[in-house]
C-alpha positions in Angstrom: 5.5 28.2 2.5 4.6 24.9 1.0 3.3 21.4 1.7 5.5 19.4 4.1 4.0 16.0 4.1 0.8 14.0 3.5 -1.3 14.4 6.7 -3.8 11.7 5.9 -5.4 9.7 3.1 -9.2 9.0 3.0 -10.7 6.0 1.4 -14.2 4.7 1.3 -15.5 1.7 3.2 -18.7 -0.2 2.5 -18.5 -1.5 6.1 -16.4 0.5 8.5 -15.7 -2.4 10.9 -14.7 -4.8 8.1 -12.3 -2.3 6.5 -10.9 -1.2 9.9 -10.2 -4.8 10.7 -8.3 -5.3 7.4 -6.0 -2.4 8.2 -5.6 -3.3 11.8 -4.9 -7.0 11.2 -2.7 -6.7 8.1 -0.8 -3.5 9.0 -1.1 -3.1 12.7 -2.9 0.3 12.4 -4.7 1.5 15.5 -7.9 3.4 15.9 -7.7 7.0 17.1 -10.3 9.4 18.4 -12.6 10.4 15.5 -14.9 13.3 15.3 -18.5 13.0 14.2 -19.5 14.5 10.9 -23.0 15.3 9.7 -22.7 13.7 6.2 -21.2 10.2 6.9 -19.7 7.9 9.4 -16.0 7.9 9.6 -13.2 6.0 11.4 -9.6 7.2 11.8 -6.6 4.9 12.0 -3.1 5.8 13.1 -0.5 5.1 10.3 2.9 6.0 11.8 2.7 9.7 12.5 0.0 10.1 9.9 -3.6 8.7 9.6 -5.8 6.7 7.3 -9.4 7.9 7.3 -12.2 5.5 6.4 -15.5 7.0 5.4 -18.7 4.9 5.0 -19.9 4.9 1.5 -21.6 2.4 -0.8 -19.8 3.8 -3.9 -17.3 1.8 -5.8 -13.5 2.2 -5.4 -11.8 3.8 -8.5 -10.0 0.9 -10.2 -6.5 2.3 -10.3 -6.5 5.1 -7.6 -4.3 4.0 -4.8 -2.0 5.0 -1.9 1.4 3.4 -1.1 2.5 2.1 2.2 6.0 1.3 3.5 5.9 -1.8 5.8 8.5 -3.1 8.3 8.3 -6.7 7.0 7.3 -7.0 3.3 7.5 -10.8 3.4 5.1 -11.1 6.3 2.6 -8.8 4.6 3.0 -10.7 1.4 2.3 -14.0 3.0 -0.7 -12.7 5.0 -2.1 -10.9 2.0 -1.8 -14.1 -0.2 -3.3 -16.3 2.5 -6.2 -13.8 3.0 -7.0 -13.5 -0.7 -6.2 -9.8 -0.8 -3.9 -10.0 -3.9 -5.6 -9.6 -7.3 -5.4 -12.8 -9.4 -3.6 -12.3 -12.7 -3.1 -9.0 -14.5 -0.7 -6.2 -13.6 -1.9 -5.9 -9.9 -1.5 -9.6 -9.2 2.3 -9.6 -9.3 5.1 -8.2 -7.2 7.1 -5.8 -9.4 10.8 -4.9 -9.1 12.2 -1.8 -10.6 15.8 -1.7 -12.1 16.8 0.6 -9.2 16.0 -2.3 -6.8 12.7 -1.2 -5.1 9.7 -3.4 -5.1 5.9 -2.9 -5.1 2.8 -5.1 -4.8 -0.9 -4.2 -4.8 -3.7 -5.4 -2.6 -7.4 -4.8 -2.5 -9.1 -3.8 0.8 -12.6 -5.1 1.6 -14.2 -2.1 -0.2 -12.1 -2.6 -3.3 -9.6 0.2 -2.7 -6.2 -0.5 -4.2 -3.3 -0.4 -1.7 0.3 -0.4 -2.9 2.9 -2.0 -0.6 6.5 -0.8 -1.1 9.9 -2.1 -0.2 13.3 -0.4 -0.9 15.5 -3.4 -1.8 14.6 -6.6 -3.7 17.9 -8.2 -2.7 16.7 -8.5 0.9 13.7 -10.6 0.0 13.7 -14.4 0.0 12.6 -15.6 -3.4 11.3 -18.8 -1.8 8.8 -16.6 0.1 8.1 -13.8 -2.5 7.9 -16.1 -5.5 6.1 -14.0 -8.1 8.5 -11.1 -8.6 8.4 -9.7 -12.1 10.7 -7.1 -13.6 9.0 -3.9 -14.6 11.7 -3.5 -17.2 10.4 -6.6 -18.9 7.0 -5.0 -19.4 8.1 -1.4 -20.2 11.8 -0.6 -20.9 13.1 1.8 -18.2 15.5 4.2 -19.7 16.9 7.6 -18.7 15.2 9.1 -15.6 12.8 6.2 -15.5 15.7 3.7 -14.9 16.8 5.6 -11.8 13.3 6.6 -10.5 12.8 5.9 -6.8 10.0 5.7 -4.4 12.5 6.6 -1.7 14.2 10.0 -1.2 17.9 10.2 -1.8 18.5 11.2 1.9 17.4 7.7 3.0 13.8 8.3 4.1 12.2 4.9 4.0 15.5 3.1 3.7 16.0 0.0 5.8 19.4 -1.3 7.0 
């Protein structure tokens, strides 16, 4: 007995339509049937074989809480996110970071201010002319021991791309 996978992630949305549009346009998520709840309006989106749940709330997003997404085209998401103004300017969350093991991550903010991490398994497959602001995590914090080989991707190849 034990957890097998993440079923869904829930994040708040100040405006359900605006937030749903962000995830539909940038990531190709699709709306799915959503039950009605007595305490708030919600909207569910298909995310592969999992779901992202948006719930209407006027609260503020926690500044560093986030969820990570694999995408099928990092460069396309990067370009669209930059063009749409979804990447934080300056600071840690404003750069694309590469780990010594080769994987990459960038962070976006959705319309409600939720932090969304975008992951990619192999920096060598990215065109530096497109993804121009790649910084080495090792330059900020030396990665030694287990930290130097840490991976967002399981050793059996889950999330790996050819």
